[in-house]
C-alpha positions as CSV (number, residue, x, y, z in Angstrom):
1,M,0.0,0.0,0.0
2,G,1.3,3.5,-0.9
3,S,1.6,6.5,1.4
4,I,-1.4,8.2,2.8
5,K,-1.1,12.0,2.5
6,F,-3.0,15.0,3.5
7,L,-2.6,18.8,3.7
8,E,-4.1,21.4,6.0
9,K,-3.5,25.1,6.0
10,T,-4.4,28.4,7.6
11,A,-3.7,32.1,7.3
12,I,-2.1,33.8,10.2
13,K,-1.6,37.6,10.7
14,C,2.2,37.6,11.1
15,S,5.4,37.3,9.1
16,P,6.7,34.0,7.8
17,E,9.8,34.5,10.1
18,L,7.6,34.8,13.2
19,A,5.5,31.8,12.3
20,F,8.5,29.7,11.5
21,D,10.5,30.7,14.6
22,Y,7.5,30.2,16.9
23,T,6.7,26.8,15.6
24,Q,10.3,25.6,15.8
25,D,10.9,26.9,19.3
26,Y,10.6,23.9,21.6
27,S,10.4,26.1,24.7
28,Q,7.1,27.5,23.3
29,R,5.8,24.3,21.6
30,L,3.4,23.2,24.4
31,V,2.0,26.8,24.7
32,W,0.3,26.4,21.3
33,D,0.5,22.7,20.3
34,T,-2.5,21.2,22.3
35,F,-2.0,17.9,20.5
36,L,1.2,17.2,22.5
37,K,1.9,16.7,26.1
38,K,5.7,16.5,25.6
39,A,8.0,18.1,23.1
40,D,11.8,18.0,23.5
41,L,14.8,18.3,21.4
42,I,17.1,15.4,22.2
43,E,20.8,14.2,22.0
44,G,22.0,17.5,23.4
45,A,20.3,19.8,20.8
46,I,19.3,23.3,22.0
47,T,17.7,24.6,18.8
48,A,16.0,22.9,15.9
49,G,17.9,22.5,12.7
50,K,18.7,20.0,10.0
51,G,19.9,16.7,11.5
52,V,18.4,17.5,15.0
53,K,16.2,15.0,16.6
54,A,13.1,15.7,18.7
55,Y,10.9,13.5,20.9
56,C,7.2,14.3,21.1
57,V,4.4,12.6,22.9
58,A,0.8,13.1,21.9
59,K,-1.9,13.4,24.6
60,N,-3.0,9.9,23.7
61,G,0.3,8.6,25.0
62,L,1.9,7.8,21.6
63,G,5.5,9.0,21.3
64,M,7.7,9.5,18.3
65,V,11.3,10.4,17.6
66,T,11.7,12.6,14.5
67,E,14.7,14.0,12.7
68,Y,14.8,17.2,10.8
69,V,15.6,16.4,7.2
70,S,15.1,20.0,6.0
71,F,15.3,23.4,7.8
72,N,15.0,26.3,5.5
73,R,14.1,29.4,7.6
74,P,11.6,31.0,7.1
75,K,10.1,29.0,4.2
76,A,9.9,25.3,5.2
77,T,10.9,22.5,7.5
78,A,10.5,18.8,7.2
79,I,10.9,15.8,9.6
80,K,10.9,12.0,9.3
81,M,10.1,9.5,12.0
82,T,13.1,7.6,13.2
83,K,11.4,5.7,16.0
84,G,7.7,5.7,16.7
85,P,4.5,3.8,17.4
86,F,4.5,0.3,15.7
87,M,1.4,1.2,13.8
88,F,3.5,3.5,11.5
89,R,5.8,2.0,8.9
90,S,6.9,5.5,8.0
91,F,5.9,9.0,8.9
92,L,6.9,12.3,7.2
93,G,5.8,15.8,7.8
94,S,6.6,19.2,6.3
95,W,5.5,22.7,7.4
96,N,5.6,25.5,4.8
97,F,5.3,29.2,5.5
98,K,4.4,31.6,2.7
99,E,3.6,35.3,2.9
100,I,0.3,35.6,0.9
101,Q,0.0,39.4,1.6
102,T,1.8,41.9,3.7
103,G,1.6,40.7,7.3
104,V,-0.3,37.5,6.5
105,T,1.4,34.1,6.3
106,E,-0.1,30.9,5.0
107,V,1.0,28.0,7.1
108,I,0.7,24.6,5.4
109,F,1.1,21.3,7.2
110,L,1.6,18.3,4.9
111,Y,1.8,14.8,6.4
112,S,2.5,11.5,4.7
113,F,2.5,8.1,6.4
114,Q,2.3,4.3,5.9
115,L,0.6,2.0,8.3
116,R,1.6,-1.5,9.2
117,F,-0.8,-4.4,9.1
118,P,-3.4,-4.7,10.8
119,F,-3.6,-0.9,11.3
120,N,-3.8,-0.3,7.6
121,L,-7.3,-1.8,7.8
122,A,-8.3,1.3,9.7
123,T,-6.6,3.8,7.3
124,R,-9.6,6.0,6.8
125,L,-10.3,6.3,10.5
126,I,-6.6,7.0,11.4
127,K,-6.2,9.5,8.6
128,R,-9.4,11.3,9.6
129,N,-8.3,11.4,13.3
130,L,-4.9,12.8,12.3
131,Q,-6.4,15.4,10.0
132,R,-8.8,16.6,12.8
133,N,-5.8,16.9,15.1
134,V,-3.8,18.9,12.6
135,R,-6.7,21.2,11.9
136,Q,-7.0,21.9,15.6
137,R,-3.2,22.4,16.0
138,L,-3.4,25.0,13.2
139,K,-6.3,26.8,14.9
140,D,-4.4,26.8,18.2
141,L,-1.3,28.1,16.5
142,K,-3.2,30.9,14.8
143,R,-4.9,31.9,18.0
144,S,-1.7,31.8,20.0
145,I,0.3,33.9,17.5
146,E,-2.5,36.4,16.8
147,K,-3.2,36.9,20.5
148,S,0.4,37.7,21.3
149,N,0.9,39.8,18.1
């Protein structure tokens, strides 16, 4: 079975630099990212960047180690799962930041994953749940940035 992909986006009243920096600052991550209960850079990393690993745990208890495979401030960043829940054969994510008008940035989250058997039998349910979570994360990000701006 191929990869399952989906994209969610929102427009936020801020610069791409602000949105990028805020989302990649792990000291601020749990302020806005209500999907997570833990978000830490690991292996001695202090700031996010290409090759840096992070460990995040969702509120449902599932944890994942990811590695930054791209870090292009303020335009885009991408991660891949290096260790995670058994249900995922692979997991990739990218976040893109594009100024669509002066002072307004479109933030796009693109996720791609493959599920192992028997979890692939529930692909639609898992995808729908992940999409709902990503939509909420984007709403929370927008609220957090625009409130402090």
